[in-house]
PAMINU-652994 format. One record per residue: residue number from 1; residue in three letters; chain; x, y, z of N, C-alpha, C, O, CB in turn. Coordinates in pm, whole numbers, padded with zeros to 5 digits. Glycine has a CB too. Layout:
! PAMINU-652994
     i    aa   ch      n_x      n_y      n_z     ca_x     ca_y     ca_z      c_x      c_y      c_z      o_x      o_y      o_z     cb_x     cb_y     cb_z
   NUM   ALA    A        X        Y        Z        X        Y        Z        X        Y        Z        X        Y        Z        X        Y        Z
...
***
This chain:
! PAMINU-652994
     i    aa   ch      n_x      n_y      n_z     ca_x     ca_y     ca_z      c_x      c_y      c_z      o_x      o_y      o_z     cb_x     cb_y     cb_z
     1   UNK    A    03337    07162   -06439    03257    07237   -06345    03350    07286   -06235    03395    07206   -06153    03138    07152   -06287
     2   UNK    A    03381    07413   -06233    03476    07466   -06137    03409    07524   -06013    03476    07545   -05912    03560    07572   -06202
     3   UNK    A    03279    07548   -06019    03212    07601   -05901    03071    07546   -05891    03008    07511   -05991    03209    07755   -05904
     4   UNK    A    03025    07539   -05770    02887    07499   -05742    02827    07604   -05652    02896    07661   -05567    02880    07357   -05676
     5   UNK    A    02699    07632   -05670    02633    07734   -05591    02534    07672   -05494    02489    07559   -05512    02563    07835   -05680
     6   UNK    A    02501    07748   -05392    02405    07709   -05290    02278    07651   -05353    02226    07704   -05450    02371    07829   -05201
     7   UNK    A    02230    07542   -05296    02108    07472   -05337    02118    07400   -05471    02017    07356   -05525    01996    07569   -05343
     8   UNK    A    02238    07388   -05523    02257    07307   -05644    02236    07161   -05606    02285    07115   -05502    02399    07330   -05707
     9   UNK    A    02165    07089   -05689    02145    06947   -05668    02263    06871   -05728    02308    06903   -05839    02010    06899   -05730
    10   UNK    A    02313    06771   -05656    02424    06689   -05704    02396    06542   -05674    02304    06509   -05599    02558    06734   -05637
    11   UNK    A    02474    06455   -05734    02466    06312   -05710    02594    06266   -05643    02704    06301   -05688    02442    06234   -05843
    12   UNK    A    02581    06189   -05536    02700    06134   -05472    02689    05982   -05467    02579    05927   -05456    02718    06194   -05328
    13   UNK    A    02804    05914   -05474    02803    05767   -05470    02748    05717   -05337    02767    05779   -05232    02944    05711   -05493
    14   UNK    A    02680    05603   -05343    02622    05541   -05224    02642    05390   -05233    02614    05332   -05338    02471    05576   -05209
    15   UNK    A    02690    05325   -05127    02717    05181   -05135    02591    05096   -05156    02600    04986   -05209    02787    05136   -05010
    16   UNK    A    02476    05145   -05114    02353    05067   -05128    02271    05107   -05251    02228    05020   -05327    02267    05084   -05003
    17   UNK    A    02249    05236   -05270    02163    05283   -05379    02241    05319   -05505    02180    05363   -05603    02085    05403   -05333
    18   UNK    A    02371    05303   -05507    02462    05338   -05615    02484    05489   -05621    02597    05536   -05610    02409    05287   -05750
    19   UNK    A    02376    05566   -05637    02382    05712   -05637    02266    05767   -05554    02155    05713   -05560    02378    05769   -05783
    20   UNK    A    02292    05873   -05477    02185    05941   -05405    02194    06090   -05436    02302    06144   -05459    02193    05915   -05252
    21   UNK    A    02078    06153   -05435    02071    06296   -05462    02097    06374   -05334    02057    06333   -05224    01933    06332   -05521
    22   UNK    A    02163    06487   -05349    02191    06575   -05235    02186    06719   -05283    02198    06747   -05403    02330    06542   -05170
    23   UNK    A    02169    06811   -05189    02164    06954   -05220    02280    07022   -05150    02309    06995   -05033    02028    07017   -05176
    24   UNK    A    02347    07109   -05221    02460    07183   -05167    02409    07288   -05069    02324    07369   -05103    02542    07249   -05280
    25   UNK    A    02462    07286   -04946    02418    07380   -04842    02505    07504   -04832    02468    07599   -04763    02415    07310   -04710
    26   UNK    A    02618    07505   -04898    02702    07626   -04902    02776    07628   -05036    02808    07524   -05092    02803    07630   -04781
    27   UNK    A    02802    07748   -05084    02874    07762   -05210    03009    07694   -05204    03073    07689   -05099    02891    07910   -05245
    28   UNK    A    03050    07640   -05316    03184    07581   -05328    03271    07674   -05410    03226    07730   -05510    03178    07440   -05391
    29   UNK    A    03395    07689   -05370    03491    07760   -05452    03619    07677   -05456    03650    07607   -05359    03518    07905   -05397
    30   UNK    A    03693    07683   -05565    03814    07602   -05579    03906    07617   -05458    03926    07726   -05405    03889    07639   -05707
    31   UNK    A    03961    07504   -05416    04050    07503   -05300    03985    07446   -05176    04054    07398   -05086    04098    07641   -05271
    32   UNK    A    03850    07450   -05170    03782    07390   -05055    03804    07239   -05056    03817    07179   -05163    03630    07422   -05057
    33   UNK    A    03810    07180   -04939    03839    07037   -04927    03714    06952   -04903    03723    06829   -04900    03936    07015   -04816
    34   UNK    A    03599    07015   -04886    03476    06939   -04867    03354    07022   -04905    03356    07145   -04905    03464    06890   -04723
    35   UNK    A    03247    06949   -04935    03117    07012   -04964    03023    06976   -04850    03024    06863   -04801    03059    06964   -05102
    36   UNK    A    02943    07072   -04807    02839    07045   -04709    02711    07018   -04788    02660    07105   -04858    02821    07165   -04608
    37   UNK    A    02660    06896   -04774    02544    06852   -04851    02432    06806   -04759    02455    06765   -04645    02583    06739   -04946
    38   UNK    A    02309    06813   -04811    02194    06758   -04740    02132    06652   -04830    02091    06681   -04942    02090    06869   -04702
    39   UNK    A    02124    06529   -04780    02062    06420   -04854    01911    06439   -04858    01856    06516   -04779    02098    06284   -04793
    40   UNK    A    01844    06370   -04947    01699    06388   -04961    01622    06356   -04834    01515    06412   -04811    01647    06301   -05074
    41   UNK    A    01675    06265   -04751    01604    06233   -04625    01634    06332   -04514    01585    06316   -04402    01640    06093   -04579
    42   UNK    A    01716    06437   -04545    01742    06543   -04449    01876    06538   -04379    01916    06636   -04316    01637    06542   -04348
    43   UNK    A    01945    06427   -04388    02075    06411   -04321    02180    06499   -04389    02190    06503   -04511    02120    06262   -04321
    44   UNK    A    02260    06569   -04307    02370    06651   -04359    02497    06568   -04362    02528    06497   -04266    02389    06779   -04275
    45   UNK    A    02572    06579   -04472    02698    06505   -04484    02805    06597   -04542    02775    06694   -04613    02681    06379   -04574
    46   UNK    A    02931    06566   -04511    03045    06636   -04570    03102    06545   -04678    03134    06429   -04652    03153    06673   -04463
    47   UNK    A    03115    06598   -04798    03165    06522   -04911    03307    06570   -04943    03327    06689   -04971    03071    06538   -05035
    48   UNK    A    03406    06481   -04938    03545    06523   -04959    03573    06562   -05104    03526    06497   -05198    03640    06412   -04918
    49   UNK    A    03650    06670   -05120    03687    06718   -05253    03836    06751   -05250    03878    06843   -05180    03601    06844   -05295
    50   UNK    A    03915    06677   -05325    04059    06705   -05333    04088    06816   -05434    04174    06901   -05412    04137    06578   -05371
    51   UNK    A    04013    06814   -05545    04029    06916   -05649    03894    06935   -05718    03799    06862   -05691    04140    06875   -05753
    52   UNK    A    03887    07032   -05807    03762    07057   -05880    03718    06936   -05962    03599    06918   -05988    03778    07178   -05973
    53   UNK    A    03814    06852   -06001    03781    06731   -06077    03703    06630   -05992    03640    06539   -06047    03909    06667   -06131
    54   UNK    A    03707    06644   -05860    03638    06551   -05770    03495    06593   -05738    03426    06525   -05662    03717    06537   -05642
    55   UNK    A    03451    06705   -05794    03314    06751   -05765    03213    06648   -05814    03233    06587   -05919    03288    06888   -05831
    56   UNK    A    03106    06628   -05739    03005    06529   -05780    02927    06578   -05902    02918    06698   -05926    02909    06499   -05663
    57   UNK    A    02871    06484   -05977    02791    06523   -06095    02670    06605   -06053    02604    06574   -05954    02746    06398   -06173
    58   UNK    A    02639    06711   -06128    02524    06794   -06094    02392    06726   -06129    02384    06643   -06219    02533    06927   -06167
    59   UNK    A    02288    06762   -06055    02155    06710   -06082    02085    06793   -06189    02119    06909   -06212    02071    06708   -05955
    60   UNK    A    01988    06732   -06254    01908    06802   -06354    01794    06878   -06286    01753    06842   -06176    01852    06703   -06458
    61   UNK    A    01744    06982   -06350    01627    07052   -06294    01508    06956   -06278    01491    06864   -06357    01588    07171   -06384
    62   UNK    A    01429    06980   -06176    01313    06894   -06149    01219    06882   -06268    01157    06778   -06289    01236    06947   -06029
    63   UNK    A    01209    06989   -06347    01116    06988   -06460    01156    06884   -06566    01074    06850   -06651    01109    07126   -06524
    64   UNK    A    01279    06833   -06562    01324    06733   -06658    01311    06590   -06606    01344    06495   -06676    01467    06760   -06697
    65   UNK    A    01264    06575   -06483    01250    06442   -06425    01148    06360   -06503    01035    06404   -06526    01208    06452   -06278
    66   UNK    A    01189    06241   -06545    01100    06154   -06621    01094    06188   -06769    01004    06142   -06839    00963    06159   -06564
    67   UNK    A    01187    06267   -06818    01192    06307   -06959    01195    06183   -07048    01264    06086   -07016    01316    06398   -06988
    68   UNK    A    01119    06185   -07159    01113    06065   -07243    01229    06052   -07341    01240    05951   -07411    00984    06064   -07319
    69   UNK    A    01317    06153   -07348    01437    06145   -07430    01555    06192   -07346    01561    06308   -07305    01423    06230   -07561
    70   UNK    A    01647    06102   -07321    01762    06133   -07235    01846    06248   -07289    01911    06318   -07211    01849    06011   -07218
    71   UNK    A    01846    06270   -07420    01925    06378   -07476    01870    06515   -07440    01937    06616   -07462    01932    06365   -07627
    72   UNK    A    01750    06522   -07384    01691    06649   -07342    01738    06690   -07202    01714    06802   -07158    01538    06640   -07344
    73   UNK    A    01807    06598   -07132    01855    06630   -06998    01966    06734   -07006    02047    06732   -07098    01906    06503   -06926
    74   UNK    A    01971    06824   -06909    02077    06924   -06904    02213    06858   -06881    02314    06899   -06939    02049    07027   -06794
    75   UNK    A    02214    06756   -06795    02337    06683   -06764    02313    06536   -06794    02222    06474   -06739    02380    06705   -06615
    76   UNK    A    02395    06481   -06881    02380    06342   -06923    02501    06263   -06872    02606    06259   -06937    02366    06330   -07078
    77   UNK    A    02485    06201   -06756    02590    06121   -06694    02522    06003   -06626    02399    05996   -06619    02674    06206   -06592
    78   UNK    A    02602    05910   -06576    02548    05786   -06521    02435    05807   -06420    02328    05748   -06439    02657    05709   -06455
    79   UNK    A    02452    05886   -06314    02342    05898   -06218    02217    05962   -06278    02105    05926   -06240    02387    05977   -06099
    80   UNK    A    02233    06056   -06370    02116    06120   -06432    02039    06021   -06518    01916    06018   -06516    02159    06240   -06516
    81   UNK    A    02112    05940   -06594    02047    05840   -06680    01976    05736   -06595    01859    05705   -06620    02150    05772   -06773
    82   UNK    A    02044    05681   -06495    01983    05579   -06411    01860    05632   -06337    01759    05563   -06326    02084    05527   -06310
    83   UNK    A    01870    05755   -06287    01756    05815   -06216    01638    05835   -06310    01524    05803   -06275    01797    05948   -06152
    84   UNK    A    01663    05888   -06428    01555    05912   -06523    01487    05782   -06565    01365    05776   -06574    01609    05986   -06646
    85   UNK    A    01567    05677   -06590    01509    05548   -06626    01427    05491   -06509    01321    05433   -06529    01620    05448   -06666
    86   UNK    A    01476    05510   -06388    01404    05462   -06270    01270    05535   -06255    01167    05471   -06231    01490    05483   -06142
    87   UNK    A    01272    05665   -06270    01148    05744   -06260    01049    05701   -06367    00931    05680   -06337    01178    05896   -06273
    88   UNK    A    01094    05687   -06490    01003    05647   -06598    00945    05508   -06574    00827    05484   -06600    01075    05650   -06733
    89   UNK    A    01028    05417   -06524    00982    05280   -06502    00891    05270   -06380    00782    05213   -06389    01101    05187   -06485
    90   UNK    A    00934    05325   -06266    00858    05309   -06142    00742    05407   -06129    00634    05368   -06085    00949    05325   -06025
    91   UNK    A    00762    05534   -06165    00657    05634   -06145    00561    05645   -06264    00443    05673   -06245    00721    05769   -06120
    92   UNK    A    00612    05622   -06386    00528    05639   -06504    00492    05506   -06570    00421    05504   -06671    00599    05726   -06604
    93   UNK    A    00540    05395   -06514    00516    05261   -06570    00552    05254   -06718    00483    05189   -06797    00370    05222   -06550
    94   UNK    A    00659    05320   -06754    00703    05322   -06893    00835    05247   -06904    00934    05284   -06842    00718    05467   -06946
    95   UNK    A    00836    05140   -06985    00959    05063   -07001    01048    05119   -07110    01164    05079   -07123    00926    04918   -07031
    96   UNK    A    00996    05212   -07190    01072    05267   -07303    01112    05412   -07280    01035    05492   -07227    00990    05256   -07431
    97   UNK    A    01235    05445   -07321    01288    05581   -07315    01380    05599   -07435    01457    05509   -07468    01363    05609   -07179
    98   UNK    A    01374    05714   -07499    01466    05742   -07609    01597    05799   -07555    01601    05861   -07448    01404    05840   -07711
    99   UNK    A    01702    05776   -07631    01828    05846   -07614    01867    05884   -07757    01948    05816   -07821    01941    05756   -07539
   100   UNK    A    01809    05993   -07805    01823    06028   -07947    01744    05929   -08029    01624    05911   -08008    01973    06030   -07990
   101   UNK    A    01811    05863   -08126    01741    05764   -08208    01748    05623   -08148    01697    05528   -08207    01799    05762   -08349
   102   UNK    A    01811    05611   -08032    01821    05481   -07965    01703    05466   -07870    01670    05559   -07795    01956    05467   -07888
   103   UNK    A    01639    05350   -07873    01530    05320   -07780    01586    05233   -07668    01633    05122   -07693    01411    05249   -07853
   104   UNK    A    01579    05283   -07545    01623    05208   -07428    01499    05139   -07371    01397    05203   -07347    01693    05302   -07320
   105   UNK    A    01510    05007   -07351    01397    04931   -07298    01439    04861   -07170    01542    04793   -07165    01346    04828   -07401
   106   UNK    A    01359    04877   -07066    01382    04806   -06940    01290    04686   -06937    01168    04701   -06949    01359    04899   -06815
   107   UNK    A    01346    04568   -06921    01268    04446   -06921    01199    04431   -06785    01266    04412   -06684    01357    04323   -06951
   108   UNK    A    01065    04439   -06782    00994    04430   -06653    00971    04286   -06606    00920    04265   -06497    00860    04501   -06663
   109   UNK    A    01008    04188   -06688    00985    04048   -06657    00838    04024   -06621    00807    03956   -06523    01076    04002   -06543
   110   UNK    A    00751    04083   -06701    00608    04070   -06679    00537    04096   -06811    00589    04167   -06896    00558    04167   -06569
   111   UNK    A    00419    04039   -06827    00338    04066   -06946    00277    04204   -06932    00221    04238   -06828    00228    03957   -06964
   112   UNK    A    00287    04284   -07036    00230    04419   -07034    00131    04434   -07148    00151    04378   -07256    00341    04526   -07044
   113   UNK    A    00023    04509   -07126   -00078    04528   -07231   -00040    04643   -07326   -00120    04733   -07350   -00214    04556   -07168
   114   UNK    A    00083    04638   -07378    00129    04750   -07461    00165    04707   -07603    00234    04778   -07675    00249    04815   -07397
   115   UNK    A    00116    04586   -07643    00152    04536   -07775    00032    04495   -07859    00049    04426   -07959    00245    04420   -07761
   116   UNK    A   -00089    04534   -07821   -00209    04493   -07893   -00231    04570   -08023   -00157    04663   -08056   -00328    04510   -07804
   117   UNK    A   -00333    04529   -08095   -00368    04591   -08224   -00394    04741   -08211   -00354    04819   -08297   -00492    04523   -08283
   118   UNK    A   -00462    04781   -08103   -00492    04923   -08085   -00364    05006   -08068   -00358    05121   -08112   -00583    04943   -07964
   119   UNK    A   -00262    04948   -08006   -00135    05019   -07990   -00062    05025   -08123   -00004    05128   -08158   -00046    04949   -07883
   120   UNK    A   -00066    04916   -08199   -00006    04916   -08333   -00071    05024   -08418   -00001    05100   -08485   -00022    04777   -08401
   121   UNK    A   -00203    05032   -08416   -00275    05133   -08494   -00240    05274   -08449   -00228    05364   -08532   -00427    05111   -08483
   122   UNK    A   -00224    05294   -08319   -00192    05427   -08267   -00057    05476   -08317   -00041    05595   -08344   -00193    05426   -08114
   123   UNK    A    00041    05387   -08331    00176    05426   -08373    00192    05425   -08525    00288    05481   -08577    00278    05333   -08311
   124   UNK    A    00100    05362   -08595    00109    05353   -08741    00100    05491   -08805    00004    05565   -08783   -00001    05261   -08796
   125   UNK    A    00200    05524   -08885    00201    05652   -08956    00247    05771   -08873    00248    05883   -08923    00066    05680   -09007
   126   UNK    A    00286    05749   -08748    00328    05859   -08660    00480    05874   -08663    00553    05777   -08684    00279    05834   -08515
   127   UNK    A    00527    05996   -08643    00670    06020   -08629    00715    05979   -08489    00636    05980   -08395    00703    06169   -08656
   128   UNK    A    00844    05942   -08477    00898    05897   -08348    00878    06000   -08238    00847    05963   -08124    01045    05865   -08361
   129   UNK    A    00894    06127   -08267    00884    06230   -08166    00743    06270   -08128    00723    06345   -08033    00956    06349   -08211
   130   UNK    A    00645    06220   -08203    00506    06261   -08178    00437    06183   -08067    00335    06227   -08014    00428    06248   -08304
   131   UNK    A    00491    06067   -08033    00427    05981   -07934    00529    05938   -07829    00649    05958   -07846    00362    05858   -08001
   132   UNK    A    00481    05878   -07723    00569    05825   -07620    00661    05719   -07682    00622    05653   -07778    00487    05765   -07501
   133   UNK    A    00782    05704   -07628    00873    05602   -07680    00809    05463   -07677    00744    05425   -07580    01003    05601   -07600
   134   UNK    A    00830    05386   -07785    00773    05252   -07796    00845    05180   -07909    00892    05243   -08004    00619    05256   -07821
   135   UNK    A    00853    05049   -07900    00917    04970   -08006    00840    04985   -08138    00901    04977   -08245    00925    04822   -07965
   136   UNK    A    00708    05006   -08133    00632    05024   -08255    00668    05154   -08325    00663    05163   -08448    00483    05019   -08226
   137   UNK    A    00703    05255   -08248    00746    05382   -08306    00878    05364   -08381    00896    05418   -08490    00762    05489   -08196
   138   UNK    A    00969    05287   -08322    01097    05258   -08387    01074    05176   -08514    01135    05203   -08617    01192    05182   -08290
   139   UNK    A    00987    05077   -08505    00956    04994   -08621    00894    05078   -08733    00928    05061   -08850    00862    04879   -08582
   140   UNK    A    00803    05167   -08699    00739    05254   -08798    00843    05344   -08866    00842    05359   -08988    00630    05341   -08733
   141   UNK    A    00932    05402   -08786    01037    05488   -08841    01130    05408   -08932    01168    05456   -09039    01118    05554   -08727
   142   UNK    A    01167    05287   -08891    01254    05202   -08972    01186    05166   -09104    01249    05170   -09210    01292    05073   -08895
   143   UNK    A    01060    05130   -09098    00985    05094   -09219    00977    05212   -09316    01002    05196   -09435    00843    05047   -09181
   144   UNK    A    00944    05330   -09264    00934    05447   -09351    01068    05485   -09411    01076    05524   -09528    00877    05564   -09275
   145   UNK    A    01175    05475   -09331    01308    05508   -09382    01350    05410   -09491    01407    05451   -09592    01411    05506   -09268
   146   UNK    A    01321    05282   -09472    01357    05182   -09573    01277    05198   -09700    01331    05181   -09809    01337    05042   -09518
   147   UNK    A    01149    05232   -09689    01069    05250   -09810    01108    05377   -09885    01100    05381   -10008    00921    05255   -09775
   148   UNK    A    01151    05481   -09813    01196    05605   -09877    01335    05591   -09937    01358    05633   -10051    01196    05720   -09778
   149   UNK    A    01427    05532   -09862    01569    05532   -09899    01617    05401   -09958    01725    05396   -10017    01650    05564   -09780
   150   UNK    A    01542    05298   -09944    01590    05168   -09986    01684    05111   -09882    01697    05166   -09773    01659    05177   -10122
   151   UNK    A    01749    05003   -09915    01834    04932   -09820    01952    05018   -09774    01998    05003   -09661    01885    04803   -09881
   152   UNK    A    02002    05110   -09861    02118    05190   -09822    02086    05288   -09708    02178    05345   -09652    02170    05267   -09942
   153   UNK    A    01961    05309   -09673    01924    05398   -09564    01932    05334   -09427    01894    05396   -09327    01786    05448   -09586
   154   UNK    A    01981    05209   -09419    01983    05137   -09292    02067    05205   -09186    02035    05194   -09067    02035    04998   -09314
   155   UNK    A    02171    05276   -09223    02261    05337   -09124    02193    05446   -09043    02238    05477   -08933    02384    05394   -09193
   156   UNK    A    02087    05505   -09095    02018    05612   -09022    01898    05561   -08943    01822    05640   -08888    01974    05720   -09118
   157   UNK    A    01880    05430   -08938    01766    05374   -08866    01787    05383   -08715    01901    05382   -08668    01743    05228   -08907
   158   UNK    A    01677    05391   -08639    01688    05393   -08493    01732    05256   -08442    01716    05155   -08510    01553    05432   -08429
   159   UNK    A    01787    05255   -08322    01836    05133   -08260    01765    05109   -08129    01711    05203   -08069    01987    05138   -08239
   160   UNK    A    01765    04982   -08083    01704    04947   -07956    01809    04888   -07864    01892    04808   -07906    01588    04847   -07976
   161   UNK    A    01805    04929   -07736    01897    04879   -07634    01810    04833   -07517    01725    04909   -07470    02002    04990   -07590
   162   UNK    A    01831    04711   -07471    01748    04656   -07364    01830    04640   -07235    01943    04592   -07237    01689    04521   -07406
   163   UNK    A    01770    04682   -07123    01829    04663   -06991    01744    04562   -06918    01622    04578   -06908    01839    04798   -06912
   164   UNK    A    01806    04458   -06866    01733    04359   -06787    01754    04390   -06640    01867    04401   -06593    01780    04213   -06820
   165   UNK    A    01644    04405   -06567    01650    04436   -06423    01617    04309   -06345    01512    04248   -06365    01551    04552   -06385
   166   UNK    A    01706    04271   -06258    01683    04150   -06178    01639    04187   -06039    01614    04100   -05957    01809    04063   -06171
***
């Protein structure tokens, strides 16, 4: 990324929140030594830039916030992934998110009413992309792939990755 334009959303490191979102208040062109940014709470900050390689990661468009598949994000980097998982978990109460065929699960350390018979029935016979991400969707896809392809089809099965939040 060699240039950034006015009002582009970016992510900058933060000692407390790890990453915070900011908006570019003036265009950047190579050779500039700092970016003028406005944090979400309104505070203006100068972000140091030694070279174009030091530019902060760009933010995704608002319409992609809370996307159920991380591969649909315009920019797939650490702050974008963490933010999307946070939005899905806190705002949408969803512990599951896809990243292609990988199912990312955030452990809420709480009992959730998302594993009953009615949920099993809802996911039975459905394609992974037709419903919200869920372990039952992955299990259904794995079962169908194994019955179609036999044991040698295991390499194309979806995977699950769990994040524990303390």
